MITORMI-166477 format. One record per residue: residue number from 1; x, y, z of N, C-alpha, C in turn. Coordinates in nm, 3 decimals, always signed. Example, Ala and Ser with C-alpha at 12.3 -4.5 7.8 and 13.67 -1.06 7.14 Angstrom:
BEGIN
{1; {+1.319; -0.569; +0.780}; {+1.230; -0.450; +0.780}; {+1.320; -0.330; +0.780}}
{2; {+1.285; -0.225; +0.708}; {+1.367; -0.106; +0.714}; {+1.290; +0.003; +0.787}}
//
This chain:
BEGIN
{1; {+8.335; +15.649; +7.909}; {+8.371; +15.778; +7.962}; {+8.524; +15.772; +8.025}}
{2; {+8.552; +15.674; +8.102}; {+8.672; +15.652; +8.160}; {+8.714; +15.509; +8.127}}
{3; {+8.823; +15.479; +8.062}; {+8.862; +15.344; +8.034}; {+9.002; +15.328; +8.066}}
{4; {+9.039; +15.208; +8.138}; {+9.176; +15.166; +8.156}; {+9.201; +15.031; +8.084}}
{5; {+9.302; +15.029; +8.008}; {+9.332; +14.917; +7.920}; {+9.474; +14.862; +7.960}}
{6; {+9.472; +14.744; +8.033}; {+9.595; +14.682; +8.073}; {+9.692; +14.749; +8.145}}
{7; {+9.632; +14.831; +8.232}; {+9.708; +14.935; +8.315}; {+9.783; +14.876; +8.423}}
{8; {+9.909; +14.932; +8.439}; {+9.997; +14.896; +8.559}; {+10.043; +15.024; +8.613}}
{9; {+10.074; +15.011; +8.746}; {+10.131; +15.140; +8.817}; {+10.236; +15.079; +8.922}}
{10; {+10.352; +15.145; +8.910}; {+10.463; +15.113; +9.006}; {+10.519; +15.236; +9.061}}
{11; {+10.573; +15.216; +9.175}; {+10.648; +15.327; +9.249}; {+10.746; +15.267; +9.346}}
{12; {+10.855; +15.339; +9.371}; {+10.953; +15.298; +9.465}; {+11.006; +15.151; +9.435}}
{13; {+11.005; +15.122; +9.291}; {+11.079; +15.014; +9.260}; {+10.987; +14.880; +9.273}}
{14; {+10.852; +14.902; +9.313}; {+10.754; +14.799; +9.335}; {+10.631; +14.814; +9.246}}
{15; {+10.568; +14.716; +9.202}; {+10.462; +14.717; +9.120}; {+10.327; +14.713; +9.225}}
{16; {+10.249; +14.823; +9.217}; {+10.123; +14.820; +9.307}; {+10.021; +14.726; +9.240}}
{17; {+9.991; +14.746; +9.115}; {+9.895; +14.663; +9.044}; {+9.926; +14.660; +8.899}}
{18; {+9.875; +14.564; +8.821}; {+9.916; +14.552; +8.684}; {+9.791; +14.481; +8.617}}
{19; {+9.806; +14.491; +8.487}; {+9.696; +14.425; +8.401}; {+9.548; +14.455; +8.440}}
{20; {+9.528; +14.596; +8.469}; {+9.394; +14.631; +8.518}; {+9.324; +14.693; +8.396}}
{21; {+9.211; +14.623; +8.359}; {+9.124; +14.670; +8.251}; {+8.983; +14.705; +8.318}}
{22; {+8.945; +14.820; +8.284}; {+8.814; +14.870; +8.352}; {+8.772; +14.982; +8.247}}
{23; {+8.620; +14.965; +8.261}; {+8.544; +15.066; +8.181}; {+8.432; +15.128; +8.263}}
{24; {+8.421; +15.255; +8.266}; {+8.307; +15.321; +8.334}; {+8.229; +15.389; +8.234}}
{25; {+8.119; +15.322; +8.187}; {+8.051; +15.382; +8.083}; {+7.943; +15.479; +8.130}}
{26; {+7.881; +15.567; +8.058}; {+7.779; +15.667; +8.104}; {+7.679; +15.605; +8.197}}
{27; {+7.649; +15.670; +8.300}; {+7.537; +15.644; +8.377}; {+7.548; +15.498; +8.475}}
{28; {+7.672; +15.458; +8.469}; {+7.706; +15.336; +8.547}; {+7.733; +15.363; +8.692}}
{29; {+7.732; +15.262; +8.775}; {+7.758; +15.281; +8.913}; {+7.841; +15.158; +8.949}}
{30; {+7.959; +15.193; +9.025}; {+8.053; +15.098; +9.064}; {+8.099; +15.120; +9.192}}
{31; {+8.133; +15.012; +9.266}; {+8.202; +15.020; +9.403}; {+8.337; +14.954; +9.379}}
{32; {+8.442; +15.013; +9.427}; {+8.570; +14.965; +9.427}; {+8.623; +14.928; +9.569}}
{33; {+8.632; +14.809; +9.590}; {+8.682; +14.757; +9.727}; {+8.812; +14.681; +9.725}}
{34; {+8.845; +14.639; +9.836}; {+8.980; +14.573; +9.846}; {+9.058; +14.613; +9.976}}
{35; {+9.154; +14.533; +10.014}; {+9.219; +14.571; +10.153}; {+9.301; +14.690; +10.140}}
{36; {+9.331; +14.741; +10.255}; {+9.408; +14.862; +10.257}; {+9.548; +14.840; +10.197}}
{37; {+9.586; +14.942; +10.117}; {+9.717; +14.912; +10.061}; {+9.708; +14.871; +9.930}}
{38; {+9.593; +14.820; +9.883}; {+9.579; +14.757; +9.750}; {+9.593; +14.850; +9.635}}
{39; {+9.569; +14.979; +9.664}; {+9.599; +15.067; +9.551}; {+9.469; +15.152; +9.504}}
{40; {+9.359; +15.134; +9.589}; {+9.227; +15.187; +9.543}; {+9.249; +15.345; +9.514}}
{41; {+9.297; +15.412; +9.618}; {+9.319; +15.555; +9.593}; {+9.402; +15.581; +9.460}}
{42; {+9.500; +15.516; +9.444}; {+9.593; +15.529; +9.331}; {+9.522; +15.504; +9.206}}
{43; {+9.431; +15.388; +9.198}; {+9.348; +15.363; +9.085}; {+9.246; +15.494; +9.056}}
{44; {+9.195; +15.548; +9.148}; {+9.115; +15.669; +9.141}; {+9.192; +15.777; +9.083}}
{45; {+9.311; +15.795; +9.124}; {+9.405; +15.906; +9.072}; {+9.434; +15.878; +8.921}}
{46; {+9.448; +15.770; +8.890}; {+9.462; +15.743; +8.732}; {+9.336; +15.765; +8.664}}
{47; {+9.215; +15.745; +8.735}; {+9.091; +15.772; +8.659}; {+9.060; +15.928; +8.637}}
{48; {+9.141; +16.016; +8.711}; {+9.111; +16.152; +8.693}; {+9.237; +16.222; +8.651}}
{49; {+9.336; +16.152; +8.617}; {+9.445; +16.216; +8.551}; {+9.549; +16.268; +8.645}}
{50; {+9.536; +16.243; +8.775}; {+9.638; +16.289; +8.877}; {+9.772; +16.234; +8.857}}
{51; {+9.756; +16.091; +8.820}; {+9.876; +16.014; +8.800}; {+9.869; +15.961; +8.660}}
{52; {+9.996; +15.934; +8.615}; {+10.010; +15.864; +8.486}; {+10.042; +15.716; +8.494}}
{53; {+9.974; +15.625; +8.419}; {+9.995; +15.485; +8.440}; {+10.153; +15.461; +8.403}}
{54; {+10.208; +15.360; +8.462}; {+10.337; +15.315; +8.424}; {+10.340; +15.224; +8.299}}
{55; {+10.231; +15.158; +8.278}; {+10.213; +15.082; +8.159}; {+10.062; +15.081; +8.134}}
{56; {+10.027; +15.055; +7.993}; {+9.889; +15.053; +7.951}; {+9.843; +15.181; +7.914}}
{57; {+9.706; +15.188; +7.894}; {+9.635; +15.304; +7.851}; {+9.531; +15.351; +7.935}}
{58; {+9.523; +15.488; +7.975}; {+9.405; +15.535; +8.037}; {+9.346; +15.641; +7.944}}
{59; {+9.208; +15.625; +7.915}; {+9.139; +15.725; +7.825}; {+9.025; +15.789; +7.902}}
{60; {+9.040; +15.918; +7.896}; {+8.925; +16.010; +7.964}; {+8.843; +16.061; +7.847}}
{61; {+8.724; +16.031; +7.846}; {+8.646; +16.079; +7.738}; {+8.698; +16.057; +7.597}}
{62; {+8.754; +15.947; +7.581}; {+8.801; +15.898; +7.448}; {+8.937; +15.935; +7.417}}
{63; {+9.001; +16.020; +7.511}; {+9.141; +16.072; +7.498}; {+9.246; +16.009; +7.569}}
{64; {+9.352; +15.968; +7.506}; {+9.466; +15.906; +7.579}; {+9.540; +16.009; +7.663}}
{65; {+9.550; +15.984; +7.801}; {+9.607; +16.091; +7.888}; {+9.746; +16.112; +7.852}}
{66; {+9.816; +16.010; +7.803}; {+9.961; +16.024; +7.777}; {+9.982; +16.124; +7.662}}
{67; {+9.887; +16.149; +7.572}; {+9.898; +16.245; +7.471}; {+9.863; +16.382; +7.496}}
{68; {+9.820; +16.412; +7.620}; {+9.760; +16.530; +7.664}; {+9.847; +16.617; +7.747}}
{69; {+9.839; +16.731; +7.724}; {+9.937; +16.836; +7.823}; {+9.845; +16.867; +7.938}}
{70; {+9.915; +16.944; +8.033}; {+9.857; +16.971; +8.157}; {+9.717; +17.057; +8.146}}
{71; {+9.725; +17.144; +8.052}; {+9.610; +17.216; +8.036}; {+9.479; +17.129; +7.983}}
{72; {+9.517; +17.054; +7.888}; {+9.425; +16.947; +7.834}; {+9.364; +16.861; +7.955}}
{73; {+9.447; +16.815; +8.034}; {+9.403; +16.730; +8.144}; {+9.317; +16.819; +8.241}}
{74; {+9.361; +16.928; +8.276}; {+9.274; +17.017; +8.347}; {+9.146; +17.043; +8.296}}
{75; {+9.135; +17.059; +8.167}; {+9.002; +17.086; +8.106}; {+8.911; +16.956; +8.120}}
{76; {+8.965; +16.842; +8.109}; {+8.893; +16.716; +8.111}; {+8.853; +16.691; +8.252}}
{77; {+8.934; +16.741; +8.362}; {+8.906; +16.703; +8.489}; {+8.794; +16.771; +8.535}}
{78; {+8.744; +16.882; +8.470}; {+8.629; +16.973; +8.497}; {+8.497; +16.870; +8.482}}
{79; {+8.510; +16.778; +8.407}; {+8.408; +16.677; +8.384}; {+8.405; +16.573; +8.483}}
{80; {+8.502; +16.584; +8.561}; {+8.504; +16.472; +8.669}; {+8.503; +16.537; +8.824}}
{81; {+8.397; +16.491; +8.896}; {+8.395; +16.550; +9.035}; {+8.458; +16.454; +9.137}}
{82; {+8.550; +16.492; +9.207}; {+8.620; +16.397; +9.306}; {+8.596; +16.434; +9.452}}
{83; {+8.550; +16.335; +9.532}; {+8.541; +16.356; +9.675}; {+8.647; +16.276; +9.738}}
{84; {+8.739; +16.358; +9.789}; {+8.854; +16.288; +9.860}; {+8.815; +16.242; +10.004}}
{85; {+8.894; +16.136; +10.040}; {+8.873; +16.089; +10.182}; {+8.899; +16.193; +10.297}}
{86; {+9.014; +16.260; +10.273}; {+9.047; +16.373; +10.362}; {+9.027; +16.500; +10.293}}
{87; {+8.894; +16.559; +10.301}; {+8.873; +16.670; +10.222}; {+8.919; +16.779; +10.288}}
{88; {+8.997; +16.871; +10.200}; {+9.074; +16.985; +10.247}; {+8.968; +17.109; +10.208}}
{89; {+8.977; +17.210; +10.299}; {+8.897; +17.324; +10.259}; {+8.998; +17.452; +10.313}}
{90; {+8.950; +17.571; +10.261}; {+9.026; +17.687; +10.302}; {+8.953; +17.737; +10.424}}
{91; {+9.036; +17.724; +10.541}; {+8.959; +17.749; +10.667}; {+8.913; +17.885; +10.682}}
{92; {+8.955; +17.981; +10.610}; {+8.928; +18.115; +10.628}; {+8.815; +18.171; +10.561}}
{93; {+8.757; +18.074; +10.465}; {+8.645; +18.104; +10.387}; {+8.522; +18.024; +10.445}}
{94; {+8.396; +18.100; +10.422}; {+8.290; +18.026; +10.459}; {+8.263; +17.903; +10.369}}
{95; {+8.174; +17.817; +10.424}; {+8.139; +17.682; +10.345}; {+8.091; +17.721; +10.208}}
{96; {+7.995; +17.808; +10.197}; {+7.942; +17.839; +10.064}; {+8.058; +17.871; +9.967}}
{97; {+8.150; +17.960; +10.006}; {+8.249; +18.002; +9.922}; {+8.356; +17.892; +9.898}}
{98; {+8.363; +17.790; +9.987}; {+8.460; +17.685; +9.958}; {+8.391; +17.592; +9.864}}
{99; {+8.257; +17.571; +9.874}; {+8.181; +17.480; +9.772}; {+8.197; +17.555; +9.621}}
{100; {+8.196; +17.691; +9.628}; {+8.180; +17.753; +9.497}; {+8.328; +17.775; +9.443}}
{101; {+8.435; +17.734; +9.504}; {+8.569; +17.756; +9.446}; {+8.596; +17.713; +9.304}}
{102; {+8.539; +17.580; +9.272}; {+8.573; +17.539; +9.138}; {+8.519; +17.617; +9.040}}
{103; {+8.419; +17.687; +9.054}; {+8.365; +17.792; +8.969}; {+8.454; +17.917; +8.950}}
{104; {+8.501; +17.952; +9.077}; {+8.591; +18.073; +9.077}; {+8.711; +18.034; +8.998}}
{105; {+8.771; +17.933; +9.017}; {+8.886; +17.883; +8.956}; {+8.881; +17.879; +8.798}}
{106; {+8.766; +17.832; +8.767}; {+8.726; +17.809; +8.628}; {+8.688; +17.951; +8.554}}
{107; {+8.683; +18.051; +8.642}; {+8.633; +18.180; +8.590}; {+8.492; +18.179; +8.546}}
{108; {+8.419; +18.107; +8.606}; {+8.260; +18.105; +8.589}; {+8.187; +18.157; +8.698}}
{109; {+8.097; +18.232; +8.683}; {+7.995; +18.280; +8.792}; {+7.867; +18.192; +8.788}}
{110; {+7.849; +18.129; +8.898}; {+7.736; +18.053; +8.922}; {+7.613; +18.148; +8.969}}
{111; {+7.493; +18.121; +8.932}; {+7.384; +18.189; +8.994}; {+7.369; +18.172; +9.134}}
{112; {+7.350; +18.266; +9.216}; {+7.349; +18.253; +9.374}; {+7.231; +18.143; +9.390}}
{113; {+7.121; +18.142; +9.321}; {+7.018; +18.033; +9.348}; {+7.058; +17.903; +9.327}}
{114; {+7.146; +17.873; +9.235}; {+7.199; +17.757; +9.203}; {+7.291; +17.702; +9.331}}
{115; {+7.358; +17.785; +9.391}; {+7.427; +17.750; +9.495}; {+7.353; +17.720; +9.620}}
{116; {+7.243; +17.820; +9.626}; {+7.145; +17.788; +9.741}; {+7.082; +17.648; +9.719}}
{117; {+7.032; +17.617; +9.598}; {+6.980; +17.477; +9.571}; {+7.075; +17.369; +9.609}}
{118; {+7.195; +17.394; +9.581}; {+7.297; +17.276; +9.610}; {+7.323; +17.256; +9.763}}
{119; {+7.326; +17.378; +9.826}; {+7.340; +17.375; +9.974}; {+7.220; +17.297; +10.032}}
{120; {+7.098; +17.337; +9.975}; {+6.981; +17.260; +10.016}; {+6.983; +17.120; +10.001}}
{121; {+7.026; +17.077; +9.874}; {+7.042; +16.931; +9.851}; {+7.126; +16.856; +9.945}}
{122; {+7.235; +16.909; +9.995}; {+7.331; +16.842; +10.078}; {+7.287; +16.866; +10.219}}
{123; {+7.177; +16.953; +10.233}; {+7.146; +16.981; +10.388}; {+7.230; +17.064; +10.446}}
{124; {+7.285; +17.169; +10.393}; {+7.383; +17.263; +10.448}; {+7.338; +17.411; +10.438}}
{125; {+7.226; +17.441; +10.428}; {+7.184; +17.575; +10.413}; {+7.219; +17.660; +10.537}}
{126; {+7.187; +17.607; +10.658}; {+7.218; +17.670; +10.779}; {+7.369; +17.689; +10.808}}
{127; {+7.456; +17.607; +10.753}; {+7.597; +17.607; +10.767}; {+7.665; +17.692; +10.656}}
{128; {+7.589; +17.752; +10.585}; {+7.653; +17.816; +10.457}; {+7.763; +17.917; +10.504}}
{129; {+7.731; +17.995; +10.605}; {+7.818; +18.103; +10.657}; {+7.920; +18.068; +10.763}}
{130; {+7.918; +17.926; +10.806}; {+8.015; +17.883; +10.893}; {+8.148; +17.854; +10.831}}
{131; {+8.262; +17.867; +10.908}; {+8.399; +17.823; +10.865}; {+8.410; +17.662; +10.869}}
{132; {+8.496; +17.607; +10.786}; {+8.510; +17.459; +10.770}; {+8.540; +17.410; +10.918}}
{133; {+8.616; +17.466; +10.995}; {+8.667; +17.401; +11.133}; {+8.541; +17.383; +11.212}}
{134; {+8.421; +17.457; +11.189}; {+8.312; +17.449; +11.273}; {+8.215; +17.328; +11.228}}
{135; {+8.256; +17.263; +11.120}; {+8.167; +17.162; +11.065}; {+8.194; +17.033; +11.143}}
{136; {+8.090; +16.947; +11.143}; {+8.120; +16.793; +11.186}; {+8.174; +16.716; +11.074}}
{137; {+8.213; +16.603; +11.094}; {+8.257; +16.508; +11.000}; {+8.170; +16.492; +10.885}}
{138; {+8.035; +16.453; +10.919}; {+7.942; +16.442; +10.812}; {+7.903; +16.559; +10.740}}
{139; {+7.915; +16.679; +10.793}; {+7.889; +16.804; +10.723}; {+8.010; +16.823; +10.621}}
{140; {+8.122; +16.809; +10.666}; {+8.259; +16.824; +10.581}; {+8.238; +16.739; +10.462}}
{141; {+8.189; +16.613; +10.482}; {+8.171; +16.522; +10.365}; {+8.067; +16.560; +10.263}}
{142; {+7.959; +16.622; +10.329}; {+7.855; +16.668; +10.233}; {+7.904; +16.790; +10.160}}
{143; {+7.971; +16.862; +10.234}; {+8.023; +16.988; +10.154}; {+8.139; +16.947; +10.053}}
{144; {+8.206; +16.846; +10.080}; {+8.292; +16.799; +9.975}; {+8.229; +16.742; +9.861}}
{145; {+8.107; +16.679; +9.890}; {+8.024; +16.642; +9.777}; {+7.973; +16.742; +9.703}}
{146; {+7.917; +16.836; +9.760}; {+7.868; +16.963; +9.691}; {+7.973; +17.028; +9.604}}
{147; {+8.092; +17.043; +9.649}; {+8.200; +17.099; +9.583}; {+8.240; +17.025; +9.449}}
{148; {+8.227; +16.880; +9.474}; {+8.249; +16.808; +9.361}; {+8.172; +16.802; +9.255}}
{149; {+8.031; +16.839; +9.289}; {+7.937; +16.846; +9.173}; {+7.896; +16.973; +9.128}}
{150; {+7.943; +17.089; +9.173}; {+7.909; +17.227; +9.157}; {+7.933; +17.264; +9.001}}
{151; {+8.024; +17.192; +8.948}; {+8.052; +17.211; +8.797}; {+7.972; +17.121; +8.702}}
{152; {+7.883; +17.048; +8.768}; {+7.791; +16.964; +8.685}; {+7.874; +16.858; +8.612}}
{153; {+7.966; +16.779; +8.676}; {+8.060; +16.685; +8.612}; {+7.970; +16.554; +8.553}}
{154; {+8.039; +16.491; +8.469}; {+7.977; +16.378; +8.404}; {+7.988; +16.247; +8.504}}
{155; {+8.118; +16.256; +8.576}; {+8.153; +16.146; +8.653}; {+8.188; +16.190; +8.787}}
{156; {+8.151; +16.102; +8.890}; {+8.175; +16.135; +9.031}; {+8.266; +16.022; +9.087}}
{157; {+8.379; +16.050; +9.130}; {+8.471; +15.958; +9.189}; {+8.486; +15.988; +9.352}}
{158; {+8.445; +15.898; +9.428}; {+8.450; +15.919; +9.581}; {+8.539; +15.814; +9.645}}
{159; {+8.641; +15.862; +9.722}; {+8.757; +15.788; +9.786}; {+8.692; +15.783; +9.930}}
{160; {+8.656; +15.659; +9.970}; {+8.609; +15.637; +10.113}; {+8.516; +15.748; +10.171}}
{161; {+8.420; +15.788; +10.100}; {+8.345; +15.906; +10.151}; {+8.275; +15.894; +10.272}}
{162; {+8.249; +15.765; +10.325}; {+8.187; +15.736; +10.450}; {+8.279; +15.685; +10.553}}
{163; {+8.408; +15.701; +10.522}; {+8.511; +15.641; +10.624}; {+8.512; +15.716; +10.748}}
{164; {+8.471; +15.831; +10.766}; {+8.491; +15.897; +10.903}; {+8.357; +15.957; +10.948}}
{165; {+8.249; +15.891; +10.913}; {+8.120; +15.933; +10.962}; {+8.035; +15.803; +11.008}}
{166; {+7.943; +15.827; +11.085}; {+7.868; +15.711; +11.149}; {+7.775; +15.653; +11.037}}
{167; {+7.699; +15.548; +11.077}; {+7.619; +15.481; +10.981}; {+7.507; +15.559; +10.929}}
{168; {+7.431; +15.652; +11.003}; {+7.326; +15.718; +10.957}; {+7.378; +15.814; +10.836}}
{169; {+7.495; +15.874; +10.868}; {+7.551; +15.984; +10.776}; {+7.589; +15.894; +10.653}}
{170; {+7.654; +15.778; +10.670}; {+7.685; +15.698; +10.553}; {+7.577; +15.673; +10.462}}
{171; {+7.451; +15.640; +10.530}; {+7.343; +15.626; +10.444}; {+7.290; +15.745; +10.364}}
{172; {+7.297; +15.864; +10.436}; {+7.273; +15.993; +10.369}; {+7.356; +16.007; +10.250}}
{173; {+7.487; +16.001; +10.270}; {+7.587; +16.019; +10.160}; {+7.556; +15.925; +10.048}}
{174; {+7.525; +15.792; +10.075}; {+7.501; +15.706; +9.974}; {+7.377; +15.741; +9.898}}
{175; {+7.279; +15.788; +9.957}; {+7.150; +15.837; +9.894}; {+7.187; +15.944; +9.808}}
{176; {+7.278; +16.037; +9.840}; {+7.299; +16.148; +9.759}; {+7.364; +16.103; +9.624}}
{177; {+7.470; +15.998; +9.650}; {+7.537; +15.949; +9.531}; {+7.443; +15.882; +9.450}}
{178; {+7.348; +15.814; +9.490}; {+7.252; +15.719; +9.405}; {+7.159; +15.827; +9.340}}
{179; {+7.127; +15.943; +9.392}; {+7.040; +16.038; +9.337}; {+7.119; +16.076; +9.213}}
{180; {+7.252; +16.122; +9.228}; {+7.336; +16.157; +9.122}; {+7.347; +16.066; +8.996}}
{181; {+7.341; +15.937; +9.037}; {+7.352; +15.822; +8.934}; {+7.213; +15.833; +8.858}}
{182; {+7.107; +15.855; +8.936}; {+6.982; +15.850; +8.865}; {+6.964; +15.976; +8.763}}
{183; {+7.041; +16.075; +8.790}; {+7.045; +16.196; +8.705}; {+7.130; +16.168; +8.586}}
{184; {+7.185; +16.046; +8.566}; {+7.272; +16.015; +8.462}; {+7.418; +16.022; +8.468}}
{185; {+7.467; +16.048; +8.606}; {+7.607; +16.063; +8.636}; {+7.660; +15.924; +8.650}}
{186; {+7.783; +15.905; +8.603}; {+7.869; +15.792; +8.628}; {+7.918; +15.798; +8.763}}
{187; {+7.917; +15.691; +8.856}; {+7.961; +15.694; +8.991}; {+8.048; +15.585; +9.028}}
{188; {+8.177; +15.619; +9.077}; {+8.259; +15.506; +9.133}; {+8.301; +15.539; +9.278}}
{189; {+8.272; +15.455; +9.356}; {+8.292; +15.469; +9.511}; {+8.400; +15.372; +9.547}}
{190; {+8.510; +15.418; +9.597}; {+8.611; +15.334; +9.667}; {+8.576; +15.324; +9.812}}
{191; {+8.554; +15.204; +9.859}; {+8.515; +15.175; +9.994}; {+8.571; +15.044; +10.051}}
{192; {+8.601; +15.030; +10.177}; {+8.619; +14.914; +10.241}; {+8.490; +14.866; +10.322}}
{193; {+8.396; +14.937; +10.310}; {+8.269; +14.902; +10.399}; {+8.179; +14.826; +10.322}}
{194; {+8.190; +14.696; +10.342}; {+8.092; +14.596; +10.274}; {+7.953; +14.622; +10.309}}
{195; {+7.927; +14.680; +10.435}; {+7.782; +14.697; +10.472}; {+7.724; +14.799; +10.376}}
{196; {+7.800; +14.902; +10.345}; {+7.758; +15.001; +10.259}; {+7.729; +14.958; +10.107}}
{197; {+7.801; +14.867; +10.077}; {+7.785; +14.788; +9.948}; {+7.628; +14.722; +9.948}}
{198; {+7.626; +14.649; +10.060}; {+7.502; +14.565; +10.069}; {+7.378; +14.653; +10.098}}
{199; {+7.406; +14.767; +10.149}; {+7.279; +14.862; +10.165}; {+7.240; +14.912; +10.039}}
{200; {+7.339; +14.928; +9.954}; {+7.310; +14.984; +9.807}; {+7.219; +14.877; +9.718}}
{201; {+7.194; +14.767; +9.765}; {+7.152; +14.655; +9.679}; {+7.011; +14.682; +9.634}}
{202; {+6.928; +14.733; +9.708}; {+6.797; +14.757; +9.684}; {+6.767; +14.884; +9.611}}
{203; {+6.862; +14.957; +9.605}; {+6.852; +15.093; +9.549}; {+6.904; +15.111; +9.402}}
{204; {+7.016; +15.045; +9.376}; {+7.088; +15.069; +9.252}; {+7.150; +14.942; +9.205}}
{205; {+7.151; +14.943; +9.067}; {+7.234; +14.822; +9.018}; {+7.383; +14.858; +9.000}}
{206; {+7.465; +14.805; +9.064}; {+7.600; +14.833; +9.079}; {+7.693; +14.724; +9.042}}
{207; {+7.809; +14.742; +8.991}; {+7.910; +14.643; +8.974}; {+8.006; +14.666; +9.085}}
{208; {+8.059; +14.551; +9.139}; {+8.158; +14.551; +9.253}; {+8.291; +14.512; +9.194}}
{209; {+8.399; +14.590; +9.199}; {+8.518; +14.567; +9.158}; {+8.612; +14.548; +9.274}}
{210; {+8.693; +14.446; +9.290}; {+8.767; +14.420; +9.401}; {+8.903; +14.415; +9.347}}
{211; {+8.999; +14.506; +9.404}; {+9.135; +14.515; +9.395}; {+9.224; +14.441; +9.484}}
{212; {+9.269; +14.325; +9.450}; {+9.351; +14.232; +9.536}; {+9.455; +14.169; +9.459}}
{213; {+9.577; +14.156; +9.522}; {+9.678; +14.092; +9.468}; {+9.712; +14.140; +9.332}}
{214; {+9.718; +14.266; +9.320}; {+9.764; +14.336; +9.206}; {+9.676; +14.332; +9.093}}
{215; {+9.546; +14.290; +9.108}; {+9.460; +14.254; +8.987}; {+9.315; +14.307; +9.035}}
{216; {+9.245; +14.334; +8.935}; {+9.091; +14.358; +8.959}; {+9.017; +14.223; +8.935}}
{217; {+8.946; +14.194; +9.047}; {+8.886; +14.064; +9.049}; {+8.734; +14.093; +9.056}}
{218; {+8.656; +13.987; +9.026}; {+8.504; +14.006; +9.022}; {+8.451; +14.122; +8.956}}
{219; {+8.512; +14.165; +8.842}; {+8.492; +14.286; +8.771}; {+8.354; +14.295; +8.720}}
{220; {+8.297; +14.174; +8.699}; {+8.155; +14.164; +8.652}; {+8.043; +14.134; +8.745}}
{221; {+8.072; +14.149; +8.868}; {+7.985; +14.111; +8.974}; {+7.879; +14.219; +8.999}}
{222; {+7.753; +14.188; +8.997}; {+7.649; +14.283; +9.018}; {+7.587; +14.255; +9.148}}
{223; {+7.543; +14.353; +9.220}; {+7.475; +14.352; +9.344}; {+7.335; +14.298; +9.322}}
//
């Protein structure tokens, strides 16, 4: 689904990483870890076409991103749900409308019951009419996950989804992501939280990828 072949990325005259080869096949589950500044967020942006590799090849669903125009990239990105570390919402719109925004942008009308089911899945039915500033950190992250999956993407990329929440909420978010994987979704979670990775051990078979010293290390490690 997503393949990086000998990829490098540089900015500001310096190389962030190089010789990165990575494959995210259908239905797989991955953790991406590594020290702050190693390039985890940048690597995720390459995986959904937000950035273009300095060298090497990035393929999304079999297509080389270098050969695609902006509209083509936009179409492919509808198959990839992204949960950002600092999730942004339109503060003047209720939570339910924020979650449904991808459908609106794509010109699609989702059935109201589908949105209701999704709100129930992330535990936000009671908050559906609230504005984003009224949400707690955990509620915002669950809303971000709901928005990421409302288009039924094939791949879920999550950038430090548990970075700003307590341990109980981290476990709740992890459970939701594991449920998505069991539904056949490919999942990649960037995190510095090794406890979260260990907690997943009994629930899912996952590969742990460590980005350090400009390289992917231990790319074949299984929990």
